[in-house]
C-alpha positions as CSV (number, residue, x, y, z in Angstrom):
1,M,73.2,86.8,192.5
2,T,74.3,83.7,190.5
3,H,77.8,85.0,189.5
4,R,80.6,82.7,190.6
5,V,84.3,82.4,189.7
6,E,86.4,79.3,189.4
7,H,90.1,78.8,189.1
8,I,91.3,75.7,187.3
9,S,95.0,74.8,187.4
10,L,96.8,73.1,184.5
11,P,99.3,70.4,185.1
12,A,102.8,71.8,185.9
13,M,105.3,71.2,183.1
14,S,108.2,72.2,185.2
15,P,108.6,72.5,189.0
16,G,107.0,75.5,190.5
17,A,105.3,76.6,187.2
18,V,101.5,76.4,187.4
19,F,99.1,78.1,185.0
20,T,95.5,78.8,185.9
21,L,92.3,79.4,183.9
22,T,89.8,81.8,185.4
23,V,86.2,80.9,184.6
24,H,83.1,83.0,185.2
25,K,79.7,81.4,185.5
26,F,76.3,82.9,185.5
27,G,72.8,81.4,186.0
28,E,71.9,78.0,187.3
29,A,73.8,75.0,186.2
30,G,71.8,73.1,183.5
31,A,69.6,76.1,182.7
32,R,68.8,76.6,179.0
33,P,69.8,78.2,176.7
34,K,73.5,77.8,177.7
35,A,76.1,80.1,176.2
36,Y,79.8,79.6,176.3
37,L,82.3,82.4,175.3
38,Q,86.1,82.3,175.5
39,A,88.7,84.9,174.5
40,A,92.1,84.8,173.0
41,L,92.8,81.0,172.6
42,H,95.4,82.5,170.3
43,A,96.9,84.4,173.1
44,D,98.5,87.2,171.1
45,E,95.1,88.3,169.8
46,T,94.3,91.1,172.2
47,P,91.0,92.7,171.1
48,P,88.8,89.8,172.5
49,L,90.5,90.2,175.9
50,L,89.1,93.7,176.2
51,V,85.7,92.6,174.7
52,A,85.4,89.9,177.3
53,H,86.3,92.5,180.0
54,H,83.4,94.7,179.0
55,L,81.1,91.7,178.5
56,L,81.7,90.5,182.1
57,A,80.8,94.0,183.3
58,N,77.5,93.8,181.4
59,L,76.8,90.3,182.7
60,I,77.5,91.2,186.3
61,K,75.1,94.1,186.0
62,A,72.4,91.9,184.5
63,D,73.0,89.3,187.2
64,K,72.4,91.9,189.9
65,E,69.2,92.9,188.2
66,G,68.0,89.2,188.1
67,L,68.1,89.0,184.3
68,I,70.1,85.9,183.8
69,E,67.7,83.4,182.2
70,G,69.9,80.7,181.0
71,E,73.5,79.6,181.9
72,I,76.5,81.5,180.7
73,V,80.1,80.5,181.0
74,V,82.9,83.0,180.1
75,V,86.6,82.3,180.0
76,P,88.0,85.9,179.5
77,M,91.5,84.5,178.9
78,A,91.4,81.0,177.4
79,N,95.2,80.4,177.1
80,P,97.5,81.2,180.0
81,L,100.2,79.0,178.3
82,G,100.3,81.2,175.3
83,L,99.9,84.4,177.3
84,S,103.2,83.6,179.1
85,Q,105.3,83.1,175.9
86,N,107.7,85.9,175.2
87,L,110.7,85.6,172.9
88,D,113.2,88.5,172.7
89,G,110.6,91.0,173.7
90,Y,107.9,89.7,171.3
91,H,104.7,87.9,172.5
92,V,104.3,84.6,170.7
93,G,100.8,83.4,171.5
94,R,99.5,81.6,168.4
95,H,101.6,78.4,168.6
96,N,102.8,76.4,171.6
97,L,106.6,76.8,171.9
98,D,106.7,73.7,174.1
99,G,105.3,71.5,171.3
100,G,101.7,70.9,170.3
101,G,101.5,73.4,167.4
102,N,98.8,76.0,166.9
103,F,96.7,76.5,169.9
104,N,93.5,76.5,167.9
105,R,94.2,73.4,165.9
106,G,94.2,69.7,166.8
107,F,90.9,69.6,168.8
108,P,89.4,66.2,168.5
109,D,86.6,65.1,166.1
110,L,84.1,64.3,168.7
111,G,81.4,63.5,166.1
112,A,83.6,60.5,165.0
113,L,84.2,59.5,168.6
114,V,80.5,59.2,169.5
115,C,79.1,58.2,166.1
116,D,79.0,54.5,166.5
117,D,77.6,54.8,170.1
118,M,74.6,56.6,168.6
119,K,73.5,53.5,166.6
120,G,70.0,52.6,167.7
121,K,69.7,55.4,170.2
122,L,68.3,58.2,167.9
123,S,64.7,58.7,166.8
124,D,62.4,61.3,165.4
125,D,62.3,63.1,168.7
126,A,64.7,65.9,168.3
127,A,64.6,67.0,172.0
128,K,65.4,63.5,173.2
129,N,68.2,63.2,170.5
130,I,69.8,66.4,171.6
131,A,69.9,65.2,175.2
132,T,71.3,61.8,174.2
133,I,74.0,63.4,172.0
134,R,75.0,66.0,174.6
135,K,75.4,63.2,177.2
136,A,77.6,61.2,174.8
137,L,79.7,64.2,174.0
138,V,80.3,65.1,177.6
139,E,81.4,61.5,178.3
140,A,83.7,61.5,175.2
141,V,85.4,64.7,176.5
142,K,86.0,63.1,179.9
143,K,88.0,60.4,178.2
144,L,90.4,62.7,176.4
145,K,94.1,62.7,177.3
146,S,95.3,65.5,179.7
147,A,98.8,64.5,180.6
148,T,100.4,67.8,179.3
149,A,99.3,71.3,180.0
150,H,98.3,71.8,176.4
151,E,96.2,68.6,176.4
152,A,94.6,69.6,179.7
153,L,93.8,73.0,178.3
154,R,92.0,71.5,175.3
155,K,90.1,69.1,177.6
156,I,89.1,71.7,180.1
157,L,87.8,74.2,177.5
158,L,85.8,71.5,175.8
159,S,84.4,70.2,179.1
160,L,83.0,73.8,179.7
161,A,81.6,74.2,176.2
162,I,80.5,70.9,174.7
163,D,76.9,70.9,176.0
164,A,76.2,74.5,175.2
165,D,73.6,75.8,172.8
166,I,75.9,78.7,171.8
167,V,79.7,78.6,171.6
168,L,81.6,81.7,170.5
169,D,85.4,81.6,170.3
170,L,86.6,85.2,170.2
171,H,89.7,85.9,168.1
172,C,91.1,88.6,165.8
173,D,93.0,88.7,162.5
174,L,96.0,90.7,161.5
175,E,94.4,93.7,159.8
176,A,90.7,92.9,159.1
177,L,87.0,93.7,159.1
178,M,84.7,91.9,161.5
179,H,83.9,88.4,160.4
180,I,83.1,85.0,161.7
181,Y,83.8,81.3,160.7
182,M,80.9,78.8,161.3
183,G,79.3,75.6,160.0
184,D,77.2,76.0,156.9
185,A,74.4,74.1,158.7
186,L,74.0,77.1,161.0
187,W,73.1,79.6,158.3
188,P,70.8,81.6,158.0
189,D,69.6,80.8,161.5
190,A,72.7,82.7,162.8
191,A,71.8,85.9,160.9
192,D,70.8,87.6,164.1
193,L,74.3,87.0,165.5
194,A,75.8,88.5,162.3
195,A,73.5,91.5,162.5
196,D,74.1,92.2,166.2
197,L,77.9,92.0,165.9
198,G,78.0,94.0,162.7
199,L,79.8,91.3,160.8
200,R,81.2,92.1,157.3
201,A,81.6,88.4,156.4
202,V,80.2,85.1,157.4
203,L,82.5,82.3,156.2
204,L,80.8,78.9,156.0
205,A,82.2,75.4,155.9
206,S,81.2,72.0,157.1
207,D,84.8,71.1,157.8
208,S,87.4,73.8,157.3
209,G,90.3,71.4,158.4
210,G,92.8,71.4,161.2
211,G,90.4,70.8,164.1
212,P,89.6,74.3,165.5
213,F,87.8,74.7,168.7
214,D,84.5,75.9,167.3
215,E,84.2,72.9,164.9
216,A,85.0,70.5,167.8
217,C,81.8,71.8,169.4
218,G,79.6,72.3,166.4
219,N,80.6,69.6,163.8
220,P,79.3,66.6,165.8
221,W,75.8,67.7,165.1
222,W,76.0,67.8,161.3
223,T,78.2,64.7,161.3
224,L,75.5,62.7,163.2
225,A,72.8,64.2,161.1
226,K,74.5,63.0,157.9
227,T,75.3,59.5,159.5
228,Y,71.7,59.1,160.7
229,P,69.5,60.8,158.1
230,D,66.3,59.1,159.4
231,A,66.7,60.6,162.9
232,A,65.9,64.2,163.9
233,V,69.3,65.7,164.6
234,P,69.3,69.5,164.4
235,P,72.4,71.7,164.5
236,A,71.9,72.2,168.2
237,C,75.1,74.1,168.9
238,L,75.6,77.5,167.3
239,A,79.4,77.5,167.3
240,G,81.6,80.1,165.6
241,T,85.0,81.8,165.6
242,V,84.5,85.5,165.8
243,E,87.3,87.6,164.4
244,Y,87.3,91.0,166.1
245,R,89.1,93.0,163.3
246,G,92.9,93.2,163.6
247,Q,95.4,92.9,166.4
248,A,95.8,96.7,166.7
249,D,92.1,97.4,167.0
250,V,92.0,97.7,170.8
251,S,90.2,100.5,172.5
252,D,87.6,100.8,175.2
253,D,85.1,102.5,172.9
254,L,85.4,99.9,170.2
255,C,85.5,96.8,172.5
256,K,82.7,98.0,174.7
257,A,80.5,98.4,171.6
258,D,81.5,94.9,170.6
259,A,80.5,93.6,174.1
260,D,77.3,95.4,173.8
261,G,76.6,93.6,170.5
262,L,77.2,90.2,172.2
263,M,74.9,91.2,175.0
264,R,72.1,92.1,172.6
265,F,72.5,88.8,170.9
266,L,72.3,86.9,174.3
267,Q,69.2,88.8,175.0
268,R,67.7,88.1,171.6
269,R,68.4,84.4,172.2
270,S,66.8,84.5,175.7
271,V,70.0,83.7,177.6
272,V,69.7,87.2,179.3
273,G,66.6,89.0,179.9
274,G,65.9,92.6,178.8
275,E,65.1,94.2,175.6
276,P,67.8,94.0,172.8
277,G,66.1,96.6,170.6
278,A,65.4,96.3,166.9
279,L,67.7,93.9,165.0
280,P,70.3,95.9,163.1
281,D,70.6,95.6,159.3
282,L,72.5,92.6,158.1
283,L,75.7,93.8,156.5
284,C,76.5,90.6,154.6
285,D,75.2,87.3,153.5
286,G,76.8,84.0,154.4
287,T,79.3,82.7,151.8
288,S,81.2,79.5,151.5
289,L,84.7,79.5,152.8
290,T,85.7,77.8,149.5
291,A,84.9,81.1,147.8
292,T,87.4,83.1,149.9
293,Q,90.8,83.6,148.2
294,I,93.8,83.5,150.3
295,V,96.0,85.8,148.3
296,K,99.6,84.6,148.6
297,T,102.8,86.0,147.5
298,P,105.2,83.9,145.4
299,V,108.2,86.0,146.3
300,P,109.8,87.6,149.4
301,G,109.9,91.4,149.9
302,V,108.0,94.3,151.2
303,V,104.3,94.4,150.4
304,A,102.8,97.6,149.0
305,Y,99.0,97.4,149.0
306,A,96.9,98.7,146.2
307,V,93.7,98.1,148.1
308,Q,92.2,99.0,151.5
309,L,90.1,96.9,153.8
310,G,86.5,96.9,152.6
311,D,87.3,97.6,149.0
312,I,85.3,95.6,146.4
313,V,87.6,94.1,143.7
314,S,87.1,92.2,140.5
315,K,89.0,89.3,139.3
316,G,92.3,90.4,137.9
317,D,92.4,93.6,140.0
318,L,95.8,94.5,141.5
319,I,95.9,93.6,145.3
320,A,99.5,94.5,146.0
321,E,103.0,94.7,144.7
322,I,105.9,92.9,146.4
323,V,109.0,95.1,146.3
324,D,112.5,93.4,146.4
325,P,114.7,95.9,148.3
326,T,117.8,94.1,147.0
327,A,117.0,94.6,143.3
328,V,119.8,96.3,141.3
329,N,117.2,98.2,139.2
330,P,114.1,99.6,141.0
331,A,112.3,99.5,137.7
332,I,112.2,95.6,137.9
333,A,111.9,95.3,141.7
334,R,108.1,94.8,141.9
335,T,106.0,91.6,141.5
336,K,102.3,92.3,141.0
337,I,99.7,90.2,142.9
338,H,96.2,90.1,141.5
339,A,92.7,89.0,142.8
340,A,91.5,85.6,141.6
341,T,87.8,86.4,142.3
342,D,85.3,89.1,142.7
343,G,84.7,90.1,146.2
344,L,85.4,92.1,149.4
345,V,88.9,92.8,150.7
346,L,88.5,91.3,154.2
347,S,92.0,91.2,155.6
348,R,95.6,92.1,155.0
349,A,98.9,91.2,156.6
350,S,100.1,93.4,159.4
351,D,103.8,92.7,159.0
352,K,104.7,94.1,155.6
353,L,108.0,92.1,155.1
354,V,106.7,88.9,153.6
355,R,108.0,85.5,152.6
356,P,107.1,83.2,149.7
357,G,103.8,81.4,150.2
358,Q,102.7,83.8,152.8
359,G,99.0,85.0,152.8
360,I,98.9,88.7,152.3
361,A,95.1,89.2,152.0
362,K,91.7,87.5,152.0
363,V,89.1,88.3,149.3
364,T,85.7,87.0,150.1
365,G,83.9,86.0,146.9
366,T,80.7,84.1,146.1
367,E,81.9,81.5,143.7
368,P,83.9,78.5,144.9
369,L,87.6,78.5,143.8
370,P,89.2,75.5,142.3
371,D,92.0,75.3,144.9
372,R,89.7,75.6,147.8
373,E,88.2,72.4,149.2
374,D,86.5,71.4,152.5
375,G,89.1,69.9,154.9
376,S,92.0,72.2,153.8
377,L,90.6,75.7,154.1
378,M,92.5,77.1,157.1
379,E,95.8,78.9,157.4
380,D,98.1,77.7,160.2
């Protein structure tokens, strides 16, 4: 068997307080294809934790049967810092309460860090270019700062993932259907992933903004391809952020089925041996993230939705009403919020008491919206 487990400690930020990452590895180091999967970088997003649990069981079984063909790295809980944060009985896992902001923002632009070093080193040989670029990315990650636990966490996760062929960062939304964020250069090659996972939306951007983990791994490839157009630089890392529905969608039945979908994809991509079966029907096409409306409320109050997840709406349709519970007259207590595009209701807020400027839904359309531009597409 090739399965081994490593424990990596983060720098202590106070005496006696040490956090540890648990890393599972399968296959021979350096084998191809290499797949990297991590769960719950946003530590309060529970569904991927149970998905990773079931995926590990599948991989251990496959390993015992001698079916691991590539290299696989799984970090089943990618953020012990956020996992430990509890405030007045509520888990707070999205942002670092010790400074550093959103745990899935602020990852470095590695493409920019290695871009100048690639001058004169790339050719029309794609295989050689991939090896050259991966080596440079590995070295760039080694030079990143790691003085604080948060910095060290970023560096460790990138060091495990940066040379992989496949990088899947497993998250969830508040209330949502299954969807993924990925680079537009990866579509439609990643259609098999969307089919195996049963995704209802594939949201594409070359730079969504904010520096999420998946883009730190994937974006260098299209950055370098654009900078050196005469060289053969393919999008050699299929990197994406998979959103496993909403925070409350946690059950063995659901998460085991999700893990089985990941396993079929790994088989289809020859990371794991075995027969994945016929490719399921694709449930959606890839659409630009610039065409997804973040429906926001201009006023505070209680949100009363007029739509359900999966509904198809048209521009001007009512999405929700925001009710002011302090209004003297209930007849004037409601503010109507409408769709600005035609599309699918992909997500909603789970906390129904909302504040001005808060996103209360996402509607995935097909036409770019005037207020949506690459580089500023993500919510914090």
